[in-house]
C-alpha positions as CSV (number, residue, x, y, z in Angstrom):
1,X,6.4,6.2,-230.4
2,X,10.1,6.3,-230.3
3,X,10.2,9.5,-228.2
4,X,8.9,7.9,-225.1
5,X,10.3,5.1,-222.9
6,X,7.6,2.5,-222.4
7,X,6.7,0.6,-219.2
8,X,8.8,-2.4,-218.4
9,X,7.8,-5.7,-220.0
10,X,5.4,-8.0,-218.1
11,X,3.4,-5.1,-216.7
12,X,0.1,-6.4,-218.0
13,X,-2.3,-8.4,-216.0
14,X,-2.8,-12.1,-216.8
15,X,-6.3,-11.5,-218.3
16,X,-5.0,-9.2,-221.0
17,X,-6.2,-10.0,-224.5
18,X,-3.8,-11.8,-226.9
19,X,-3.8,-9.0,-229.4
20,X,-3.0,-6.4,-226.7
21,X,-0.1,-8.6,-225.6
22,X,1.2,-8.9,-229.1
23,X,1.0,-5.2,-229.7
24,X,2.7,-4.4,-226.4
25,X,5.5,-6.9,-227.1
26,X,6.0,-5.4,-230.5
27,X,6.2,-1.9,-229.1
28,X,8.7,-3.1,-226.5
29,X,10.9,-4.6,-229.2
30,X,10.8,-1.4,-231.2
31,X,11.7,0.7,-228.2
32,X,14.5,-1.6,-227.3
33,X,15.9,-1.5,-230.8
34,X,15.6,2.3,-230.8
35,X,17.6,2.5,-227.6
36,X,20.3,0.2,-229.0
37,X,20.6,1.8,-232.4
38,X,19.0,5.3,-232.4
39,X,20.7,6.4,-235.7
40,X,19.2,3.5,-237.6
41,X,15.7,4.4,-236.5
42,X,16.3,8.1,-237.3
43,X,17.5,7.3,-240.8
44,X,14.6,5.0,-241.4
45,X,12.0,7.6,-240.3
46,X,13.7,10.4,-242.3
47,X,14.0,8.3,-245.4
48,X,10.4,7.4,-245.2
49,X,9.2,11.0,-245.1
50,X,11.7,12.0,-247.8
51,X,10.3,9.4,-250.1
52,X,6.7,10.6,-249.3
53,X,7.7,14.2,-250.0
54,X,9.4,13.4,-253.3
55,X,6.4,11.3,-254.4
56,X,4.1,14.2,-253.6
57,X,6.2,16.3,-255.9
58,X,6.8,13.8,-258.7
59,X,3.2,12.7,-258.9
60,X,1.9,16.3,-258.9
61,X,-0.1,15.7,-255.7
62,X,0.9,19.2,-254.5
63,X,-1.1,20.7,-257.4
64,X,-4.4,19.5,-255.9
65,X,-4.2,21.9,-253.0
66,X,-1.8,24.5,-254.4
67,X,-3.0,28.1,-254.7
68,X,-0.7,28.7,-257.6
69,X,-0.1,25.6,-259.7
70,X,2.4,27.5,-261.8
71,X,5.0,27.6,-259.1
72,X,8.5,26.5,-260.2
73,X,8.9,22.8,-259.9
74,X,12.6,22.9,-258.8
75,X,11.5,25.2,-256.0
76,X,8.7,22.8,-255.0
77,X,11.2,19.9,-254.9
78,X,13.7,22.0,-252.8
79,X,10.9,22.9,-250.3
80,X,9.9,19.3,-250.1
81,X,13.4,18.3,-249.2
82,X,13.8,21.2,-246.8
83,X,10.8,19.9,-244.9
84,X,11.8,16.3,-244.8
85,X,15.6,15.9,-244.7
86,X,16.1,17.9,-241.4
87,X,14.0,15.4,-239.6
88,X,17.2,13.3,-239.2
89,X,18.0,15.6,-236.2
90,X,14.5,16.0,-234.9
91,X,15.2,14.3,-231.6
92,X,18.5,15.8,-230.7
93,X,17.9,19.4,-232.0
94,X,14.1,19.8,-232.5
95,X,14.2,23.6,-232.2
96,X,17.1,23.8,-234.8
97,X,15.1,21.6,-237.1
98,X,12.1,23.9,-236.9
99,X,14.3,26.9,-237.6
100,X,15.7,25.2,-240.7
101,X,12.2,24.6,-241.9
102,X,11.0,28.1,-241.3
103,X,12.4,29.7,-244.5
104,X,10.8,26.9,-246.6
105,X,7.6,27.5,-244.8
106,X,7.7,31.2,-245.8
107,X,8.4,30.3,-249.4
108,X,5.7,27.7,-249.4
109,X,3.1,30.2,-248.3
110,X,4.2,33.2,-250.4
111,X,4.7,31.2,-253.6
112,X,1.3,29.5,-253.3
113,X,2.7,26.1,-253.9
114,X,1.4,24.7,-250.5
115,X,3.3,21.4,-250.6
116,X,2.0,18.8,-248.2
117,X,5.4,18.3,-246.7
118,X,5.0,21.5,-244.8
119,X,2.9,19.5,-242.3
120,X,6.2,17.7,-241.3
121,X,6.8,20.7,-239.1
122,X,4.4,19.1,-236.6
123,X,7.0,16.3,-235.9
124,X,9.7,18.5,-234.3
125,X,6.9,20.5,-232.7
126,X,5.7,17.3,-231.0
127,X,9.2,16.6,-229.8
128,X,9.6,20.1,-228.4
129,X,6.2,19.8,-226.5
130,X,7.3,16.3,-225.2
131,X,10.7,17.2,-223.9
132,X,11.4,20.9,-223.7
133,X,10.0,23.6,-221.4
134,X,6.9,25.5,-222.3
135,X,8.9,28.6,-223.4
136,X,10.4,26.5,-226.2
137,X,6.9,25.3,-227.1
138,X,5.7,28.9,-227.5
139,X,8.7,29.7,-229.8
140,X,7.9,26.7,-231.9
141,X,4.3,27.8,-232.3
142,X,5.5,31.2,-233.5
143,X,7.9,29.7,-236.0
144,X,5.1,27.5,-237.4
145,X,2.1,29.8,-237.4
146,X,3.6,33.3,-237.7
147,X,4.2,33.0,-241.5
148,X,0.7,31.7,-242.1
149,X,-0.8,34.5,-239.9
150,X,1.1,37.2,-241.8
151,X,0.0,35.6,-245.1
152,X,-3.6,35.6,-243.9
153,X,-3.4,39.3,-243.4
154,X,-1.7,40.1,-246.7
155,X,-3.0,37.4,-249.1
156,X,-6.7,37.0,-249.4
157,X,-8.1,33.4,-249.0
158,X,-5.2,31.9,-247.1
159,X,-6.6,32.2,-243.6
160,X,-9.0,29.2,-244.0
161,X,-6.7,27.0,-246.1
162,X,-3.4,27.5,-244.3
163,X,-3.6,29.4,-241.0
164,X,-6.5,27.3,-239.6
165,X,-4.8,24.0,-240.6
166,X,-1.5,25.1,-239.0
167,X,-3.3,26.2,-235.8
168,X,-5.4,23.0,-235.5
169,X,-2.4,20.8,-236.3
170,X,-0.2,22.5,-233.8
171,X,-2.9,22.4,-231.1
172,X,-3.4,18.6,-231.7
173,X,0.3,17.6,-231.5
174,X,0.8,19.8,-228.5
175,X,-2.1,18.2,-226.6
176,X,-1.0,14.8,-227.6
177,X,2.6,15.4,-226.5
178,X,1.6,16.9,-223.2
179,X,-0.6,13.9,-222.5
180,X,2.2,11.5,-223.3
181,X,4.6,13.7,-221.2
182,X,2.3,13.7,-218.2
183,X,1.8,10.0,-218.4
184,X,5.6,9.4,-218.6
185,X,6.4,11.7,-215.7
186,X,3.7,10.1,-213.6
187,X,5.1,6.6,-214.4
188,X,8.6,7.8,-213.6
189,X,7.3,9.2,-210.3
190,X,5.7,5.9,-209.4
191,X,9.0,4.0,-210.3
192,X,11.0,6.5,-208.2
193,X,8.6,6.1,-205.3
194,X,8.8,2.3,-205.5
195,X,12.6,2.5,-205.5
196,X,12.5,4.9,-202.5
197,X,10.2,2.6,-200.6
198,X,12.6,-0.3,-201.3
199,X,15.5,1.7,-200.0
200,X,13.6,2.7,-196.9
201,X,12.6,-0.9,-196.4
202,X,16.2,-2.0,-196.7
203,X,17.3,0.7,-194.2
204,X,14.6,-0.3,-191.8
205,X,15.8,-3.9,-192.0
206,X,19.3,-2.8,-191.4
207,X,18.3,-0.7,-188.4
208,X,16.2,-3.5,-187.0
209,X,19.2,-5.9,-187.4
210,X,21.5,-3.4,-185.7
211,X,19.0,-2.9,-182.8
212,X,18.7,-6.7,-182.4
213,X,22.5,-7.1,-182.4
214,X,22.8,-4.4,-179.7
215,X,20.1,-6.1,-177.6
216,X,21.9,-9.4,-177.9
217,X,25.2,-7.7,-177.0
218,X,23.6,-6.3,-173.9
219,X,22.1,-9.6,-172.9
220,X,25.5,-11.4,-173.5
221,X,27.3,-8.7,-171.5
222,X,24.9,-8.9,-168.6
223,X,24.9,-12.7,-168.5
224,X,28.6,-13.3,-168.9
225,X,29.8,-10.4,-166.8
226,X,27.5,-11.1,-163.9
227,X,28.0,-14.9,-163.7
228,X,31.7,-14.8,-164.2
229,X,32.0,-12.2,-161.5
230,X,30.0,-14.4,-159.1
231,X,32.1,-17.5,-160.1
232,X,35.3,-15.5,-159.5
233,X,34.1,-14.4,-156.1
234,X,33.1,-17.9,-155.1
235,X,36.4,-19.3,-156.3
236,X,38.4,-16.8,-154.3
237,X,36.3,-17.5,-151.2
238,X,36.6,-21.2,-151.7
239,X,40.3,-21.0,-152.1
240,X,40.6,-18.9,-148.9
241,X,38.3,-21.3,-146.9
242,X,39.9,-24.5,-148.3
243,X,42.5,-24.7,-145.6
244,X,40.4,-23.7,-142.6
245,X,36.9,-24.8,-143.5
246,X,36.6,-27.6,-146.1
247,X,32.8,-27.5,-145.7
248,X,32.7,-23.9,-146.8
249,X,35.0,-24.7,-149.7
250,X,32.7,-27.5,-150.8
251,X,29.7,-25.2,-150.7
252,X,31.6,-22.7,-152.8
253,X,32.4,-25.3,-155.4
254,X,28.7,-26.4,-155.5
255,X,27.6,-22.8,-155.9
256,X,30.2,-22.4,-158.7
257,X,28.7,-25.4,-160.5
258,X,25.1,-24.1,-160.1
259,X,26.1,-20.6,-161.3
260,X,27.9,-22.1,-164.3
261,X,25.0,-24.2,-165.3
262,X,22.6,-21.2,-165.0
263,X,25.0,-19.1,-167.1
264,X,25.2,-21.8,-169.8
265,X,21.4,-22.1,-169.9
266,X,21.0,-18.4,-170.4
267,X,23.7,-18.3,-173.1
268,X,22.0,-21.1,-175.0
269,X,18.7,-19.3,-174.8
270,X,20.2,-16.0,-176.1
271,X,22.3,-17.7,-178.8
272,X,19.2,-19.7,-179.9
273,X,17.7,-16.7,-181.5
274,X,20.7,-16.6,-183.9
275,X,20.0,-20.1,-185.2
276,X,17.1,-21.4,-187.3
277,X,14.1,-22.3,-185.2
278,X,14.1,-25.9,-184.2
279,X,10.9,-27.9,-183.3
280,X,12.4,-29.0,-180.0
281,X,14.0,-25.7,-179.0
282,X,14.0,-25.2,-175.3
283,X,12.2,-22.0,-174.3
284,X,12.4,-20.1,-171.0
285,X,11.0,-16.8,-169.8
286,X,13.2,-13.8,-169.4
287,X,14.0,-12.8,-165.9
288,X,11.5,-10.5,-164.1
289,X,11.2,-8.8,-160.7
290,X,10.2,-12.1,-159.2
291,X,13.7,-13.4,-159.9
292,X,15.5,-10.7,-157.9
293,X,15.6,-12.8,-154.7
294,X,17.4,-15.6,-156.6
295,X,19.8,-13.0,-158.1
296,X,20.6,-11.6,-154.7
297,X,21.1,-15.0,-153.2
298,X,23.8,-15.8,-155.8
299,X,25.5,-12.5,-155.1
300,X,25.5,-13.2,-151.4
301,X,27.0,-16.6,-152.0
302,X,29.8,-14.9,-154.1
303,X,30.8,-13.0,-150.9
304,X,28.9,-9.6,-151.3
305,X,26.4,-8.9,-148.5
306,X,23.4,-7.3,-150.1
307,X,20.0,-6.3,-148.8
308,X,16.7,-5.7,-150.6
309,X,14.3,-3.0,-149.5
310,X,10.9,-2.5,-151.1
311,X,8.8,0.7,-150.6
312,X,5.2,1.1,-151.7
313,X,2.9,-1.5,-153.2
314,X,3.1,-3.0,-156.7
315,X,0.5,-1.6,-159.1
316,X,-2.7,-3.5,-159.8
317,X,-1.4,-4.1,-163.3
318,X,2.2,-5.3,-163.2
319,X,4.9,-3.6,-165.2
320,X,5.5,-5.0,-168.7
321,X,7.9,-7.9,-169.1
322,X,10.4,-5.6,-170.9
323,X,10.4,-3.1,-168.0
324,X,10.8,-5.9,-165.5
325,X,13.7,-7.3,-167.5
326,X,15.3,-3.8,-167.6
327,X,15.1,-3.5,-163.8
328,X,16.5,-7.0,-163.4
329,X,19.5,-6.3,-165.7
330,X,20.3,-3.0,-164.1
331,X,20.4,-4.5,-160.7
332,X,22.4,-7.4,-162.0
333,X,24.9,-5.1,-163.8
334,X,25.3,-2.8,-160.8
335,X,26.0,-5.7,-158.4
336,X,28.4,-7.2,-160.9
337,X,30.3,-4.0,-161.0
338,X,30.4,-3.9,-157.2
339,X,31.8,-7.5,-157.2
340,X,34.5,-6.6,-159.8
341,X,35.6,-3.2,-158.5
342,X,34.6,-2.8,-154.8
343,X,36.8,-3.6,-151.8
344,X,36.4,-6.9,-150.0
345,X,34.6,-5.3,-147.1
346,X,32.0,-3.6,-149.3
347,X,28.3,-4.2,-148.8
348,X,25.4,-3.4,-151.1
349,X,21.7,-2.4,-150.8
350,X,19.0,-2.6,-153.4
351,X,16.0,-0.4,-153.0
352,X,12.9,-0.9,-155.1
353,X,10.2,1.9,-154.7
354,X,6.8,1.8,-156.3
355,X,5.1,5.2,-157.1
356,X,1.7,5.9,-158.7
357,X,3.4,6.7,-162.0
358,X,6.3,4.4,-162.1
359,X,9.0,2.6,-160.2
360,X,12.5,3.5,-159.0
361,X,15.4,1.3,-158.3
362,X,18.6,2.3,-156.4
363,X,21.6,0.1,-156.1
364,X,24.2,1.4,-153.6
365,X,27.4,-0.1,-152.4
366,X,29.1,1.2,-149.3
367,X,32.7,1.2,-148.2
368,X,33.8,0.3,-151.7
369,X,35.4,2.0,-154.6
370,X,32.6,1.3,-157.1
371,X,33.0,1.1,-160.9
372,X,34.7,3.9,-162.8
373,X,32.5,6.0,-165.0
374,X,33.4,6.0,-168.7
375,X,35.9,8.8,-169.4
376,X,36.7,8.2,-173.0
377,X,35.3,6.7,-176.1
378,X,37.6,3.6,-176.3
379,X,35.8,0.4,-177.2
380,X,34.5,-1.3,-174.1
381,X,35.0,1.6,-171.8
382,X,31.9,1.9,-169.6
383,X,30.0,-0.6,-171.7
384,X,28.0,-1.8,-168.7
385,X,26.8,1.7,-167.7
386,X,26.0,2.7,-171.3
387,X,24.1,-0.5,-171.8
388,X,22.0,0.3,-168.7
389,X,21.3,3.8,-170.0
390,X,20.2,2.2,-173.4
391,X,17.8,-0.1,-171.5
392,X,16.3,2.9,-169.6
393,X,15.9,4.9,-172.7
394,X,13.9,2.1,-174.4
395,X,11.1,2.7,-171.9
396,X,11.4,6.5,-171.6
397,X,13.3,6.1,-168.3
398,X,16.4,7.7,-166.9
399,X,19.5,6.3,-165.3
400,X,22.0,8.0,-163.1
401,X,25.2,6.4,-162.0
402,X,28.0,8.0,-160.0
403,X,30.2,8.1,-156.9
404,X,28.6,9.1,-153.6
405,X,30.1,11.9,-151.5
406,X,30.5,9.5,-148.6
407,X,32.2,6.9,-150.7
408,X,30.9,4.0,-152.7
409,X,28.7,4.1,-155.8
410,X,25.1,4.5,-156.5
411,X,23.0,3.6,-159.6
412,X,19.4,5.0,-159.8
413,X,16.9,3.9,-162.4
414,X,13.5,5.5,-162.9
415,X,11.0,3.9,-165.2
416,X,7.4,5.1,-166.0
417,X,4.6,2.6,-165.8
418,X,3.2,1.0,-169.0
419,X,0.3,3.3,-169.3
420,X,2.2,6.5,-168.6
421,X,2.7,8.6,-171.8
422,X,6.4,9.5,-172.6
């Protein structure tokens, strides 16, 4: 009982009988006490068996089964103590305890006293079978049964009375200990599996949170970067036209206001996912391919001439909203980079090509410098281009971005259709 750690409290079902609950609670208390004060329990158990062994000697109970009732009584007492006192170390050194009992076992058989305390050898044998490897169990069996086996060959009449009882007792405690050991290892395996699943769940939660943070960071970068670039271009154009064409300056200011409101609305929508859901939360769909015209109109108003060319026909089943958002953000980021880095006389062209297996988007600026590709790992270096590559990889797509031999910059995105296997 005290050699096994029991299941945690409260593991029984609500319909368990009251008696079972009481017994389980009592066992849990005993195990808890044993873990807190193991020496007290060892002393209690040892003292109990010492008293039983001494009573067997003092009352003459050993004479009822002895083969030789004339065996010296001091020797009988000594053997009884040799079988019971070493139990104090039965849990820490079970093999050593059995070795200490072996000489007493030999004397017990050869003198014919056959004291009942000899059966206490089964207690360290049980501990060995419960905790130690099978090799130690085999040695324990030899220590217990070998003297009885030799006596069965030399002394007539001892095989049935001693050898068989030793063999049956050893087999019983071995099977019992192996059953308890198997149950304990199975329980420990279940507990370890539960802990592992909890760790994996926590890791999955952390990965999901990191992926969500990265997605929000991409959205924030695309929204703020693009709209601020458009506002900057409009402000520069309005300042230039203020002296010569007040009407154009007024149009620029109006476009700045429209772009600012649009940016604020998108920011509120993105930041809304970080707050607790509200009943009156304002929802709006994510941009799609149908919003490309409005995007290009804003870019043109910012001062960058841009042209859209479409090749092929859209598929019967449109691309998924996620793929359409990826295309929109790549076009938005590419044109934003052109606004920030290209020369004033630069122009841009957006080409959208549909194929039977996917779609391809090319954003090219001409007569401009184009954005610089990331050349180091410093924070923020090339964040827009790396964000576009992350979007493409989410849908098994590819993105290429680099300087053209004729000058300018080109970004090419290839995405498979929804039903195309990766």
